[in-house]
N, C-alpha and C positions, 0 to 999 in steps of 0.2 A: 353519737349518732342518732338517727330517729328511731331506729328498732331498740336501742338502749331506753331512749326517753319514753317510748311506748311502753315498755317493760316496766319502768318504775312507776308510770303512772297507773298501770293496770295493778301492780302490787299495792299502791296506796290505795286504790278504789277498792280493792279487795278487804284491806285491813280496815278502812275508814268511812265507807260509804254509809249513807244515813240510815240504811236498814239494820246496820249493826250499833247504833247509837242506844244508850239506855232509854232515852226519852222515848223513841220509836218503838222499843220494846214494850214499855209502857202503855203507850198509846194502842197499838194493835192489840195488846191484851185487855184493854178496857180500863186500865189502872189510872188514867188521868183523872184529875177532877173537873168539873165543868168549866172553872176558871182557866185550867191550864190548857183545855181544848178550845176555849175560845181565843186565848192569847194565840195558839197555833194557827187557828184558823183566820185570824187577823193578819199575823204575820203572813202567810202564806197567800193572803189577797193581796196586801202590799207589794209582796215581791211579783207575782203574776200580773197585778196591774201595769206594771213598769215594761214588762217585756216587749208590748206591742209598740212602744215609744223607742225602745232601742232598737228594734228591728227596722221601724221606720228610718231612723237615723242611718243604720247599715244600707237599706235600700237607696236613700238619697246619695249615698257616694258611690255606690256601685255603677260601674260602666258597663257590665255585661249583661244585655237583655235577658239571655236565658237565666242567668244567675237570679235577676230581679222578678223574674216570673216563678221562680222556684220558690224563692223567699217569701213573697207575698203571702203564700199559703201559712206561713207562721202566723202573720198578724190575722189572718182571717180564722185561724183556729182560736185566736185569743179572743177578737172582738167579735166573732160570729159575722155572717154575711150582711147581715142588717146593723151592724154597729153595736150591738148588745146581747147577742144570744149564744156567744161562744164561751169559752172555758172560764173567763173572768166573771160572768154572769153566775156560773156554776159556784165559783168560790164565794161570790157574794151570798148566793142561797145557802151554803153551808154556814156561813157566819150567822146570817140572820136566824137559820134555823137553831142554833146554838144560843139565841138570845141577845144578839148583839144588834145595835140600830144600824141599819142600813146607810143612812147619811154618816153616820161616825166612821162607819168602815170605810166608806168612799173617800172621806176626808184626808185619808193617808196621815 
């Protein structure tokens, strides 16, 4: 049933969510090396940079105008209103603040 599935998913989330991972604990306690932090920031940038493209594909297939209107906000959150001032730009800023080259980061 849907309630059983939800219970299983909530249990897995409680046991295995990212905040329980040893890497996350090391990161939040300041125990990562610079190289580990750079690798994490690069990985997060690459992951986040794909989200607006995925969301655009969902929009392209959606028939409900209300759904499309609501979903557009997700793209704007990542890309920004001007195409480059949203969350992805903040991930790039983090990566470059850690010493990574912006062009290398954006090359995915």
